N, C-alpha and C positions, 0 to 999 in steps of 0.2 A: 969474879964478876967482871973485872977489867978485861981479862982474857976473852971471856964470852962476848963482851961488847966489841972487841977487836975482830973476832971471828964474824960476827953479824955484819959489821961495817965492810969487811973484806968481801963477804958474800954479796951484799947489796951493790958494791962497786962492780962486780962481775956480771950483774944482771943486764940483759939486752934492752930493758925498759928503764925509763927514768923514774927515780924514787926520791921524794922529798918528804921528810917528816918534820912537823912543826910542833912546838911546845904550846902550852896553854897561853903563853904571852905573845904568840905569833912569831917567835924567834925560830930560826932554822936549827933543828937538832942534828939532822944529817941530810946530805944531798950527794948523789953520785954524778959522775961525768955525763952520762946520757941525759940526765935531767937538765944539767947546765947547758948542754948543747941544744936541746929542744926548746928551752926557754930563752936561748940567746943571752945567757948571763955568765959572768965570771965569778969565781969563788969569792972574790972580794965583795961582790954585790950582796952576798948572803950574810955579811957580817954587820949590816947596818942596824940590826936589832929587830926590825919589823919586815917580815917577808912580803906582806901585801903592799908595803910602800915601795919596796925595791924591785919586785917582779914586774917586767915590762909588758906582761900579757894581761889585758883586761879580763878575758874570759876566766883566767885562773883566779884573779882577785874576786870576781863575782861568785865563782863556785865556792870559795872559802867563806865568803860573807854569808851565802845562803846556807852553807853547812852549819855555821855557828848558830843560826836561828832555826835549824831543822835537823832532826836526827837521821834523816834518810841520806843515803849515798847520792852524791851529785856527779852526773856525767856531763862532760862538755867537750867541745872541739875548738880548735883554733888553727890558723895558718901563720907561720912565721919562718923567715929565712928560706922560702921555697918549699917548706915541708908542711904537711897536713898532719896535725897531732890530735890524737884521741886521749882524753884525760878522764880521771876518776878521782874524786876526793871523798874520803870517809873518815869517821872517827876511829881512833885506836886507843887501847889502854896500855900505857907504858909502865915500867916498873916504879916510877916515881910520880908521874902525872899523866892525865889524859891529853892526847894531842890529836893532830890531823895528819893523815897519810895521803899523799898525792902520788898517783901512778900515771906516768905519761908514756904513750906508745906512738912511734912513728908509723902512721897509717897512710903515708903517701902512696906506696905501691898498691895498697888495697883500693884506695880511692881511684887511682888510675885504671885499675882493672874494672871497677864499677862503671867508670866513665866509658871505657871501651865497650863493655857489655851493653850499656844503655844505647850508645851510638849504633852498635851493630843491630840491636833489636829494632831501633827506630828505622834504620835503613831497610831491614827486612820487611817491616810493616808497610813502609811507603812503597817499596818495590812490588809487593804482592797485591796491594789494594786495587789498582786499576786493571791489571790483566785478569784478576780473579772476578772482578765485577763484570768485565766484558764476557768472560767465559760463562758466568752464571746467567747473564741476560740471553746470550746466544743459545745455550742449552735449554733454557726455559721456553724460548720461542719455538725451538724444534719440538720439544716435548709436548707443547700445547697444540701442535699441528697447524700452526699459523702460516707456515710456508707451504707445506704439502703433507698429506697423510703419510704416516710412516708404517712400514711393515711391522708386524707384531714383534719379530725378533729384534729389529732395530729400535722399536719403541721401548723394549725392555732395557736395552743397553743405555739408551739416552736417559731413561728414568733413573737408572742406577747412577749414572754420571751426575745428574742433577742432585741426587741425594748426597753424593760424595762432595760435590762443590759446596753445597749448603753446610756440610760439616766443616769443610776447610774455612769457609767464611765465618762460621761461628767461632772457630778456634782463633781466627785472625782478630775478631772483635774482642774476644776475651783477653788475648795478648795485648791488644791496644789498651784496654781498660786497666790491665795489670801494670803496663808501662806508665800510664798516666797517674795511677795511684802511687806507685813507688818513686816517681820523679817529682811528685808534688803538682804536676800539671792539672790533675783532676780538681784540686782545690782552687787553683787559679781560674779555672773555667766554669766554676759554679754560676748558674743563672737561677737565682731564687725567685719563685713566683708562687701565687696562691692558686690552687686548683682542687677539684674534687677527686677523691681516690678512684671513683668509678671510671673516670676518663682515662686514668693511667692503666687501670686494669683492662679496660676494653682494648686499648692500644697494644698492651702486652700480649693479650690473647690473639689479636689479629696478626701480630708479627710472628708469634710462635706457630700459628696454624700455617703461615706461608713458608716458614723456614725449617720447621722440624717435622719430619714425617710421622713421628709418634705422638704429635700434638694436633693432628688434623681434626679430631673430634672434640677438642678442648672446650669449645663454646657450648656444646651440647651437655658436657659433663659438669660444667661450672654452675654453682649456685651462689648468689650473693645475698647475704643476710645483714640486717642492721640498717641504720640510717645512712643514707648516701649524702646527706647535706653537711657532714663534717669535712672541713677543708684541710688541705695540707699546704704548708709553706716550705717548699723545697725546690730542687731542680727537677723539672718534669721528666726529662730524658733519663736521668740517673735513677729516678724513682721507678720508671718503667723497666729499666734494666734489672733492678732489684726484684721486682715482681716476676719478671720473666724467668730469672734463675730459680726462684722458689716454685713457681707454677710448673716449670719444665720438669723439675725433680718429682713433683707430685704426680704429673701426668705419666711420666716414664716408669716410676717405681710403684705404682698402685694398679690394681686390676682394671682392665680397660673399661668394664661396665660400671665401676664404682664412681660415685660423685666426688667432686672436689668442692669444698665449701670455703667461701671467703666471708668472714664476719667482720663488719666494720663497727668501730666504737670510737668514742672520743670524750675528752673532758675539758675542752677549751684550750688546753696547753699542748696536748699530744693527740694525734689520731693514730689508732692502731688497726692494722689489717692482720687478722688471724687467718692463715691459710691451712686448712685441715684436709688430710688425705687418709685413706685406709690402706696405705702401702706397706712395704716391708719393714719400715722402721729402722732404727739404729741400735746396735748392741750397746749395753752400758759401758763396756770397756772402750768403745770407739767414740763415745759422745764428746770427750774433750778435744778430739781432733776434727770435729765436724766442720768448723769454720777456718781450718788451716789450709794453706796452699797445697794443691795436688792430692788432697785426701779423697780416696774413693773406697767405700766399703767393698771388701773382696768376698763376693758370693756369686752363686750361679746367675742371679738376676743382673747384677751389675756388670759381670763379665760379658754378658750378651748385648750390652748397650755401650755405644761409643761415648767417651767423655774425657775431659782433661783434669777434672778435680779442682777447677778454679772458680766455679760459679758461686759457691757460698762464701768463699773468701772475698770475692769481689763484692758480693751483696752486702756483707757486713762492713767492709771498708767504705763503700759508698754511703751506707746508712749513717755510720759514725761521722763521716765527712760533713754530712748535712745536719749534725746535731741530733741524730736519731739512734736507733738501736735495732738489733734483730737477735732473737734467741729461739731455741727450739725445745719443745717437750715431745719426747718420742719414746716408743716402746717397741722392741723388736717383734715383728709379726703383727702388730696392732695398728701401726700408722704413726703419723707425725703431725704436729701443729707448730707452724712457724709464726711468730709474732713480730710483725714489722711495725715499729713505732717511729713516727716522724713528727716534727713540730707542726702545730696548727697555726 
């Protein structure tokens, strides 16, 4: 047994991550050099009897305290000595007593890469926004014949250019939303107000008809059922974006002549918008991935339609950000029903 313990301790010492094991009395059972380095502690600091009293990192102490009152694993982060550390505390069953295992990982390089990625994306979004807006406006004016009538051959080229610019602009907006969500800026920019869902639906339909070629007849296909006097307490623009993503999918992936129904209901605490289409639906095996980033069903219909697979991920993220939810009931070949629930 003693030899086995020595082997385990030697193995732990060679690990590239920090390992600390605590006994039931909060005393240190074992600790390796990477852990001491990341915690900015000396070996003598672990001999005081109580780890939580001697460890100089508040986040570690709080994680251990939470773990003692909760059976679930506790994840935490902290900065110390110029390093960004990712930690995890969990229960373990030892040969003689139950204790706590703390794993520490130097995530400084990963965080720096994430910072570089965010800054790069922010730079791209900022650099593309103004020239793309100018290009979109100029092409739209040409396409509308407001300067001079265009020959048919030129009109076709300009029309295709407008379509591609609209697609680029939609991608830019989605990347901006994704950036805001993943950096926490979306939460900081929330502007909560009370409004009726019909107003957000009307605005979403108008924007889709202007920007997406496959949604030009959306208003004619749309039917709104239920009471319109249920109010929503949320961010209007973000609610409109959620509706746009769901309605866009409904319009694109359902037969052109089929109706799209929005059913409104509420209970005083939550207002629900159910958006129903008779489209291609989703296969059972793909349903768990429906609201994940970059997911697109791979079939003949979806391959014929441009998309980036971000829409439903953004929709769910924005709904949850405002204290709401979104889920889907779907059957392949039969259509889908999306339920958007937001606080009233």
